[in-house]
C-alpha positions as CSV (number, residue, x, y, z in Angstrom):
1,M,67.4,50.3,87.8
2,K,69.0,53.3,87.3
3,Y,72.1,53.7,84.8
4,F,74.5,56.4,84.3
5,I,76.6,55.7,81.4
6,T,79.4,57.6,80.4
7,G,80.4,58.2,76.9
8,N,77.3,57.3,75.8
9,L,77.1,59.1,72.2
10,G,80.3,57.5,71.2
11,Y,80.7,53.9,69.0
12,I,79.3,51.6,71.7
13,G,77.1,53.7,73.5
14,P,74.0,53.4,71.4
15,I,74.1,49.7,70.9
16,L,74.6,49.6,74.8
17,C,71.8,51.7,75.6
18,D,69.4,49.5,73.3
19,F,70.8,46.4,74.9
20,I,69.8,47.4,78.4
21,K,66.6,49.0,77.4
22,R,65.5,45.6,75.9
23,N,66.5,43.5,78.7
24,D,65.7,45.7,81.9
25,K,61.7,47.5,81.1
26,D,62.2,49.4,84.3
27,A,65.6,50.9,83.0
28,F,66.4,54.8,83.4
29,I,69.4,55.9,81.5
30,I,71.6,58.5,82.0
31,G,73.9,59.6,79.6
32,Y,77.0,61.9,80.1
33,D,78.9,62.4,77.0
34,A,81.5,65.5,76.1
35,G,79.9,65.6,72.6
36,Y,83.5,65.2,70.6
37,F,81.8,62.7,68.2
38,L,78.6,64.3,68.3
39,N,78.0,64.6,64.6
40,C,79.6,61.4,63.6
41,A,76.7,59.2,62.3
42,I,77.5,57.4,59.5
43,S,76.0,59.7,57.2
44,P,75.9,63.4,58.0
45,K,72.6,63.7,55.7
46,L,70.7,61.6,58.1
47,P,68.6,62.9,61.1
48,K,70.9,62.6,64.2
49,N,70.7,59.3,66.0
50,K,68.7,59.8,69.3
51,P,70.1,57.8,72.1
52,N,67.8,55.3,73.8
53,I,68.0,57.2,76.9
54,D,65.8,59.0,79.5
55,L,68.3,62.1,80.4
56,Q,71.1,63.4,78.4
57,V,73.8,65.3,79.7
58,F,76.8,67.4,78.2
59,G,79.8,67.5,80.3
60,D,83.6,66.4,80.6
61,V,84.3,63.5,82.9
62,R,87.0,65.5,84.2
63,D,84.6,68.1,85.7
64,K,84.1,66.8,89.1
65,R,81.0,68.8,90.5
66,K,79.3,68.3,87.5
67,I,79.5,64.7,87.4
68,D,78.6,64.3,91.1
69,C,75.1,66.3,90.5
70,Y,73.8,62.9,88.4
71,L,75.3,60.5,90.5
72,D,72.4,60.5,93.6
73,G,70.0,57.2,93.4
74,V,72.2,55.6,90.7
75,D,72.5,52.0,90.8
76,H,75.1,50.7,88.2
77,V,77.6,53.2,86.3
78,I,79.7,52.6,83.4
79,Q,82.4,54.1,82.3
80,L,82.7,54.0,78.7
81,A,84.1,57.5,78.3
82,A,87.7,57.6,76.9
83,I,90.3,58.7,74.3
84,S,89.7,55.1,72.7
85,N,92.9,54.3,70.5
86,D,96.8,54.5,70.4
87,P,96.7,57.0,67.8
88,M,94.6,59.8,70.1
89,G,96.4,58.8,73.0
90,N,100.0,59.4,71.1
91,E,98.9,63.0,70.4
92,F,96.8,63.6,73.4
93,E,98.7,61.8,76.0
94,K,97.8,64.5,78.9
95,A,94.0,64.4,78.1
96,T,94.2,60.4,77.7
97,I,95.7,60.0,81.3
98,E,93.0,62.7,82.7
99,I,90.2,61.1,81.2
100,N,91.0,57.3,80.6
101,Q,92.6,56.9,84.4
102,L,92.2,60.1,86.6
103,S,88.5,60.2,86.0
104,S,87.6,56.7,86.1
105,I,89.2,56.4,89.5
106,Y,87.3,59.7,90.5
107,L,84.1,57.8,89.7
108,A,85.0,54.4,91.2
109,K,86.0,56.3,94.5
110,K,82.3,58.3,94.6
111,C,80.7,55.0,93.7
112,I,82.1,53.3,96.8
113,D,81.3,56.8,99.0
114,L,77.5,56.6,97.5
115,G,76.6,52.7,98.1
116,I,76.5,52.4,94.1
117,K,76.2,48.9,93.6
118,S,78.5,48.8,90.4
119,F,81.3,50.1,88.4
120,T,82.6,49.3,85.1
121,F,85.7,50.5,83.7
122,A,85.9,49.8,80.1
123,S,89.5,48.4,79.6
124,S,91.3,46.7,76.7
125,C,93.4,43.7,75.7
126,S,95.9,45.9,74.4
127,V,97.6,45.9,78.1
128,Y,99.3,42.8,77.0
129,G,101.0,44.4,74.4
130,A,103.6,42.1,72.8
131,G,102.6,38.4,73.8
132,S,104.0,35.2,72.8
133,D,102.4,33.0,70.8
134,K,100.5,31.4,74.2
135,P,97.1,33.0,74.7
136,R,97.5,35.6,77.6
137,T,95.4,35.4,80.5
138,E,94.5,37.7,83.4
139,K,97.3,36.6,85.4
140,D,100.3,37.1,82.8
141,L,102.3,40.0,83.2
142,T,101.0,43.1,81.2
143,N,103.6,44.8,78.5
144,P,101.5,48.2,77.3
145,L,103.2,50.0,74.7
146,T,101.2,53.2,74.0
147,A,99.8,55.7,76.1
148,Y,96.3,54.5,75.7
149,A,97.4,51.1,77.1
150,R,99.1,52.3,79.9
151,S,96.3,54.5,81.1
152,K,93.9,51.4,81.0
153,I,96.3,49.4,82.9
154,G,97.1,52.3,85.2
155,T,93.2,52.3,86.1
156,E,93.4,48.8,86.9
157,N,96.2,49.1,89.1
158,E,94.9,51.8,91.2
159,L,91.7,50.4,91.3
160,K,93.4,47.1,92.8
161,N,94.7,49.3,95.5
162,L,91.7,50.6,96.6
163,R,91.7,49.2,100.4
164,N,87.7,49.2,101.3
165,L,85.1,48.8,98.3
166,G,82.0,48.9,100.8
167,N,79.2,47.6,98.8
168,T,80.2,48.3,95.3
169,K,81.3,45.7,93.1
170,I,84.0,46.9,90.3
171,T,84.7,44.9,87.2
172,C,87.4,45.9,84.6
173,L,86.4,44.3,81.1
174,R,89.5,43.8,79.5
175,F,87.7,43.9,75.9
176,A,89.3,42.4,72.5
177,T,89.5,45.0,69.8
178,A,86.1,46.3,69.0
179,C,84.4,45.7,65.6
180,G,80.9,45.5,64.0
181,Y,77.8,47.8,63.1
182,S,76.6,50.9,65.5
183,P,75.4,54.0,64.0
184,N,77.6,55.9,65.3
185,L,80.5,53.7,63.7
186,R,84.2,54.4,63.4
187,L,86.9,53.3,60.6
188,D,89.9,53.2,62.8
189,L,89.1,49.6,63.8
190,V,90.8,47.1,61.9
191,L,87.4,45.0,60.7
192,N,85.6,48.3,59.9
193,D,88.1,49.5,57.9
194,F,88.3,46.3,56.0
195,V,84.6,46.3,54.9
196,A,84.8,49.9,54.5
197,T,87.6,50.0,51.9
198,A,86.6,46.4,50.2
199,L,82.9,48.2,49.8
200,T,84.3,51.6,48.4
201,T,87.5,50.2,46.6
202,N,87.1,46.7,46.0
203,S,90.6,46.6,47.7
204,I,91.9,46.0,51.5
205,K,95.2,47.7,52.2
206,I,97.3,45.9,55.2
207,L,100.1,48.4,56.4
208,S,101.7,45.6,58.5
209,D,103.0,42.0,57.5
210,G,99.5,40.7,58.2
211,S,101.1,38.6,60.5
212,P,100.3,40.6,64.0
213,W,97.6,38.6,66.3
214,R,94.6,40.6,67.4
215,P,91.5,39.3,69.4
216,L,88.2,41.1,68.4
217,I,84.3,41.9,69.6
218,D,81.5,42.7,67.9
219,V,80.3,45.8,69.6
220,E,76.6,43.8,70.2
221,D,78.8,41.5,72.4
222,M,80.2,44.0,74.2
223,S,76.9,45.4,75.0
224,R,76.2,42.1,76.5
225,A,79.6,42.1,78.8
226,L,78.8,45.4,80.2
227,Y,75.4,44.5,80.8
228,W,76.2,41.6,82.8
229,S,78.9,43.1,84.8
230,C,76.1,45.4,86.4
231,F,74.5,42.3,87.9
232,R,77.6,39.5,87.8
233,D,77.1,37.5,90.9
234,K,80.0,35.4,90.6
235,G,83.8,36.2,91.2
236,E,85.2,38.6,93.7
237,A,84.3,42.2,94.5
238,L,86.8,43.4,92.2
239,E,87.6,41.1,89.2
240,I,89.4,41.8,85.9
241,I,88.1,40.0,83.1
242,N,89.1,39.4,79.5
243,I,86.3,40.0,77.3
244,G,86.0,38.3,73.9
245,S,86.1,34.4,72.5
246,S,88.7,32.2,71.9
247,D,87.3,31.8,68.1
248,W,88.2,35.3,67.4
249,N,91.9,35.2,67.7
250,Y,92.8,36.0,64.5
251,Q,95.8,37.5,62.4
252,I,95.6,40.5,60.4
253,K,95.7,39.0,57.2
254,E,93.0,36.6,58.3
255,L,90.3,39.3,58.5
256,A,91.0,41.0,55.5
257,Q,90.4,37.3,53.7
258,S,87.2,36.7,55.9
259,T,86.0,40.2,54.6
260,K,87.0,39.2,50.7
261,N,85.4,35.9,51.1
262,E,81.9,37.2,52.9
263,L,81.8,40.2,50.6
264,G,82.8,38.1,47.3
265,G,83.7,39.9,44.2
266,K,87.3,40.5,42.9
267,I,88.9,42.2,46.0
268,N,92.4,42.7,45.7
269,I,94.3,42.2,49.4
270,D,97.7,44.3,49.0
271,I,99.9,43.5,52.0
272,N,102.9,45.7,53.0
273,K,105.8,42.9,53.2
274,N,108.3,45.1,53.8
275,A,106.7,46.6,56.5
276,A,108.6,46.7,59.7
277,P,107.4,44.2,62.6
278,D,104.4,45.5,64.6
279,K,105.1,45.0,68.2
280,R,101.1,45.0,69.1
281,S,100.4,41.6,68.4
282,Y,98.9,39.2,71.2
283,R,96.4,36.2,71.6
284,V,93.8,36.0,74.6
285,S,92.3,33.4,76.9
286,F,89.0,34.3,77.8
287,E,88.5,31.3,79.7
288,K,87.8,33.2,83.1
289,Y,84.7,35.3,81.3
290,F,83.3,31.9,80.2
291,S,83.6,30.5,83.6
292,L,82.0,33.5,85.4
293,A,79.3,34.6,82.7
294,P,76.1,32.5,81.8
295,S,75.8,31.3,78.7
296,N,73.2,34.2,77.4
297,F,76.0,36.8,78.1
298,R,79.0,35.2,76.3
299,P,79.7,36.5,72.8
300,K,76.8,35.2,70.2
301,I,77.8,37.2,67.2
302,T,79.7,35.3,64.2
303,L,83.1,37.0,62.8
304,S,80.6,36.5,59.4
305,K,77.8,38.1,60.7
306,S,79.5,40.9,61.9
307,I,81.2,41.8,58.7
308,K,77.8,41.5,56.8
309,K,76.2,44.0,59.6
310,I,79.0,46.4,59.1
311,Y,78.5,45.8,55.0
312,N,74.5,46.4,55.2
313,G,75.0,49.2,57.4
314,L,77.7,51.4,54.9
315,I,76.4,50.1,51.3
316,K,73.7,52.8,51.3
317,F,76.7,55.7,51.9
318,S,79.2,54.0,50.1
319,E,79.7,56.9,47.7
320,E,80.1,59.7,50.1
321,I,82.5,57.5,52.4
322,N,84.8,57.0,49.3
323,M,84.9,60.7,49.0
324,D,85.5,61.5,52.5
325,R,85.5,59.1,55.5
326,S,87.8,61.0,58.1
327,Y,84.5,62.0,60.1
328,L,84.1,58.4,61.0
329,I,87.9,58.6,62.3
330,R,88.2,59.6,65.7
331,L,91.5,61.1,65.5
332,N,90.4,63.3,62.4
333,V,87.6,64.7,64.5
334,L,89.4,65.7,67.3
335,R,92.3,67.2,64.8
336,S,89.4,69.2,63.1
337,H,87.8,70.4,66.4
338,R,91.4,71.7,67.2
339,L,91.7,73.3,63.7
340,N,88.6,75.0,64.1
341,N,89.6,76.2,67.7
342,K,86.8,74.3,69.5
343,L,89.1,72.0,71.6
344,D,92.1,73.3,73.6
345,E,95.1,71.2,73.6
346,N,93.9,69.2,76.3
347,L,90.7,68.9,74.6
348,I,88.6,70.9,76.7
349,W,85.9,72.8,75.0
350,V,86.9,76.5,74.1
351,N,84.3,78.8,75.6
352,S,82.5,76.1,77.5
């Protein structure tokens, strides 16, 4: 099978590509990435992580002519490329719509035109925004509160309006909040940040009052779902599916306490009891996913295991991370590129 994966050099990509190679011995993987976070391995002192792929292409997903050159003979397309959180989306809103939404629609249409077997779009449970205590299902109304969330639901809505999918199966995976170990680790994700700060400062600082709900999913289980979406044999030609586990709906303060319990020691948890309410609070139902996916493609990583894997991946580099963690926070990396005139205001490489 031939796979075309955009954004393969980000946080999820290395774990996904390894998973595909383990499960499909004949896999040929083409990675397509803009290279924004090329130097964002956990430790800059280590040799650059070589992705487990067959062909690496550097390019912007907005470059239609370039992306077209690599789709012939492809069986499965996975769109990971994205401006990937709320702070980045708010600061670079135009690029967020272009990269997350417009490029995804173009790529989906090309898959249909070429008869590619599957197109998978990495969406987000953040489209639910402010939810009630009742877990949200795919049939519930969405309430996107940020440019990032609006780009995800905007893509889903446009995909739903495509009249003829031909022989292409389209799957929108609404992922719970990502967490877990990756060689291209992000510390702008709540659980990853809690583990890193607990390790380096013996404290966890919660900026909210700790009450907001978040569903979480380990990056390894995200990879499991992405691979499954290429071959799913249940459901409609176009499916929108919440991806995660009901056991992983947590309040922020619960995540902090779990981190403290796993790491031991005298870790102080500082909760901002005077914080303004965080409207981004929602619980999610994953019943549809469990009804469609075989048991071997459902989440397997426990919260305890995820915390321990992050800790074990970071412990050798705790001193340097304590001195400077900015390279593991995606918005800081983009700002650095802008400050050094490497990217323009729309996140296009200068002199590329």
